[in-house]
C-alpha positions as CSV (number, residue, x, y, z in Angstrom):
1,M,1.4,38.1,6.3
2,T,1.1,35.7,3.2
3,T,4.4,34.8,1.7
4,I,5.4,33.9,-1.9
5,H,5.8,30.3,-0.7
6,D,2.5,30.4,0.6
7,E,0.7,31.8,-2.6
8,S,2.9,29.2,-4.6
9,E,1.3,26.1,-2.6
10,A,-2.1,27.8,-2.5
11,S,-1.6,27.9,-6.6
12,A,-0.6,24.5,-6.6
13,R,-3.3,22.9,-4.6
14,R,-5.7,24.9,-7.4
15,F,-3.8,23.2,-10.1
16,A,-4.3,20.0,-9.2
17,A,-7.9,20.3,-8.0
18,R,-8.6,21.6,-11.7
19,A,-6.5,18.9,-13.3
20,V,-8.2,16.1,-11.1
21,D,-11.7,17.7,-11.8
22,D,-11.0,18.0,-15.8
23,G,-9.9,14.3,-15.8
24,L,-6.5,15.3,-16.7
25,V,-4.8,13.0,-13.9
26,D,-4.5,9.3,-14.3
27,I,-2.7,9.0,-11.1
28,A,-2.8,11.0,-8.2
29,Y,-0.4,10.7,-5.2
30,T,0.7,12.2,-2.1
31,T,2.8,11.6,1.1
32,L,1.3,10.1,4.2
33,D,2.8,10.2,7.8
34,T,2.3,7.1,9.7
35,P,3.6,5.7,13.0
36,I,5.9,3.9,11.1
37,G,7.4,6.3,8.8
38,P,6.0,8.1,5.5
39,F,4.3,6.4,2.6
40,L,4.0,7.3,-0.8
41,A,0.3,6.7,-1.5
42,A,-1.1,6.5,-5.3
43,A,-4.6,6.1,-6.8
44,T,-5.9,5.7,-10.1
45,A,-9.5,6.0,-11.2
46,R,-9.9,2.1,-10.5
47,G,-8.5,2.7,-6.8
48,L,-5.7,2.4,-4.4
49,V,-2.4,1.2,-6.8
50,R,0.2,1.7,-4.6
51,L,1.8,2.3,-1.4
52,A,5.3,2.5,-0.8
53,F,7.2,2.3,2.2
54,R,10.1,5.1,3.4
55,T,13.0,2.9,2.3
56,E,11.8,2.9,-1.0
57,D,12.7,6.3,-3.5
58,S,9.7,8.2,-4.2
59,G,11.0,9.4,-7.3
60,E,11.5,5.9,-8.7
61,V,8.0,4.9,-7.5
62,L,6.5,7.3,-9.6
63,D,9.0,6.7,-12.5
64,D,7.7,3.4,-12.7
65,L,4.0,4.3,-12.1
66,A,4.2,6.8,-15.2
67,H,6.1,3.9,-17.0
68,R,3.8,1.0,-16.5
69,L,0.4,2.8,-16.1
70,S,0.6,6.3,-17.2
71,P,2.5,9.3,-17.4
72,R,0.1,11.8,-16.0
73,V,1.0,11.5,-12.7
74,L,0.3,14.5,-10.2
75,E,0.5,15.2,-6.7
76,A,-3.5,15.5,-5.4
77,P,-3.7,14.8,-1.8
78,T,-7.7,15.4,-1.5
79,R,-7.9,12.1,-4.1
80,L,-6.6,10.0,-1.2
81,E,-8.2,11.3,1.9
82,S,-10.2,8.3,2.1
83,V,-7.0,6.5,2.2
84,R,-5.2,8.5,4.6
85,R,-8.5,8.4,7.0
86,Q,-8.7,4.5,7.1
87,L,-4.5,4.4,7.6
88,D,-4.6,7.0,10.6
89,E,-7.8,4.8,12.1
90,Y,-5.7,1.9,11.6
91,F,-2.7,2.9,13.3
92,E,-5.0,4.4,16.0
93,G,-6.5,0.6,16.8
94,R,-9.7,1.7,15.4
95,R,-10.2,0.0,12.0
96,R,-9.7,-3.7,11.6
97,Q,-10.6,-4.1,7.8
98,F,-9.9,-1.3,5.0
99,D,-13.0,-0.2,2.8
100,L,-10.8,0.9,-0.2
101,T,-11.6,0.0,-4.0
102,L,-7.9,-1.5,-4.9
103,D,-6.3,-1.5,-8.4
104,W,-4.5,-4.6,-8.9
105,S,-2.9,-3.2,-12.2
106,L,0.9,-3.8,-11.3
107,T,0.4,-7.7,-10.4
108,T,-0.7,-10.3,-12.6
109,G,-1.2,-14.2,-12.6
110,F,0.0,-16.4,-9.6
111,R,1.4,-13.1,-7.6
112,R,-2.3,-11.8,-8.0
113,R,-3.8,-14.7,-6.7
114,V,-1.3,-14.6,-3.7
115,L,-2.3,-10.8,-2.9
116,R,-5.8,-11.4,-3.3
117,T,-5.5,-14.3,-0.7
118,T,-3.6,-12.3,1.4
119,A,-6.1,-9.5,1.4
120,R,-8.3,-12.1,2.9
121,I,-6.3,-13.0,6.3
122,P,-8.5,-11.3,8.9
123,Y,-7.0,-8.5,11.4
124,G,-5.1,-10.1,14.3
125,E,-4.5,-13.6,12.4
126,V,-1.3,-14.5,10.4
127,S,-0.8,-17.2,7.8
128,T,1.9,-19.3,6.2
129,Y,3.6,-18.9,3.1
130,G,2.6,-22.7,2.1
131,R,-1.2,-21.8,3.3
132,V,-1.2,-18.7,1.0
133,A,0.5,-20.4,-1.9
134,A,-2.1,-23.5,-1.5
135,R,-5.3,-21.1,-1.7
136,A,-3.8,-19.2,-4.6
137,G,-3.6,-22.6,-6.6
138,N,-0.2,-24.1,-6.0
139,G,0.7,-25.5,-2.7
140,R,4.5,-26.3,-3.6
141,A,5.1,-22.8,-4.7
142,A,5.8,-21.1,-0.8
143,R,8.9,-19.5,-2.0
144,A,7.1,-17.8,-5.2
145,A,4.4,-16.6,-2.8
146,G,6.9,-15.1,-0.4
147,S,8.4,-13.4,-3.8
148,A,4.9,-12.1,-4.5
149,L,4.5,-10.8,-1.1
150,G,8.0,-9.4,-1.2
151,S,6.9,-7.2,-4.3
152,N,3.4,-6.5,-2.7
153,P,2.5,-2.9,-4.4
154,I,-0.1,-1.9,-1.5
155,P,1.3,-3.1,2.0
156,I,-0.8,-2.8,5.0
157,V,-4.0,-2.5,3.2
158,V,-3.2,-6.1,1.4
159,P,-1.4,-7.2,4.7
160,C,1.5,-9.2,4.0
161,H,2.9,-8.7,7.4
162,R,0.1,-11.3,8.4
163,V,2.2,-13.9,6.4
164,V,4.7,-15.7,8.4
165,R,6.9,-19.0,8.0
166,T,5.8,-22.2,9.2
167,G,6.8,-22.5,13.0
168,G,6.0,-18.8,13.4
169,N,9.3,-17.3,12.3
170,L,8.4,-13.8,10.9
171,G,10.2,-14.3,7.5
172,G,11.0,-11.1,5.4
173,Y,9.2,-7.8,5.0
174,G,9.7,-5.0,2.6
175,G,9.4,-2.4,5.5
176,G,11.6,-4.3,7.8
177,L,11.3,-7.0,10.0
178,D,11.0,-4.4,13.2
179,V,8.0,-3.0,11.3
180,K,6.3,-6.3,10.6
181,E,6.5,-7.3,14.3
182,W,5.1,-3.6,14.9
183,L,2.2,-4.3,12.7
184,L,1.5,-7.9,14.4
185,R,1.5,-6.4,17.9
186,L,-0.6,-3.5,17.1
187,E,-3.1,-6.4,15.8
188,G,-2.8,-8.3,18.8
189,A,-1.0,-11.6,16.4
190,L,2.1,-11.1,18.5
191,L,2.4,-11.1,22.5
């Protein structure tokens, strides 16, 4: 038996698909379930622009995207199917490198260079804040690199969890240190 709720959900899916097909959506988003909790994923026509941890308020994340990029934001899960699939494969241990186009619009300058440098740290390896800062163009800016990583708009895919303090201490992590440790163990970077 079809309920009003089922019909409403089907109608919303049709509406979202039509809006995407007609080019009326600048930012598509969805919620993804992962072993470390739900994420909000958002993409523009240029690529994945945001992955937000469960610790972040989804409404605030969407408001920020609408303010900074475009007010044309709509839940459209099909636009993020590749993100969902690749994250599932990563968490299952079957993917070591993401093959996603990224939209770097939420970062600029040194912060963007830090994140692009971090994106090149191989699976199962770690680097330090100082090394990342040096590779991003300022070896004396380890704290600034840490700040850039702390505001990483695309965690996991841009693997800020692979950056630790000199000496091996984990440092900080937006998703919590327990999540950082879990991710590093998943990748075999921690025994």
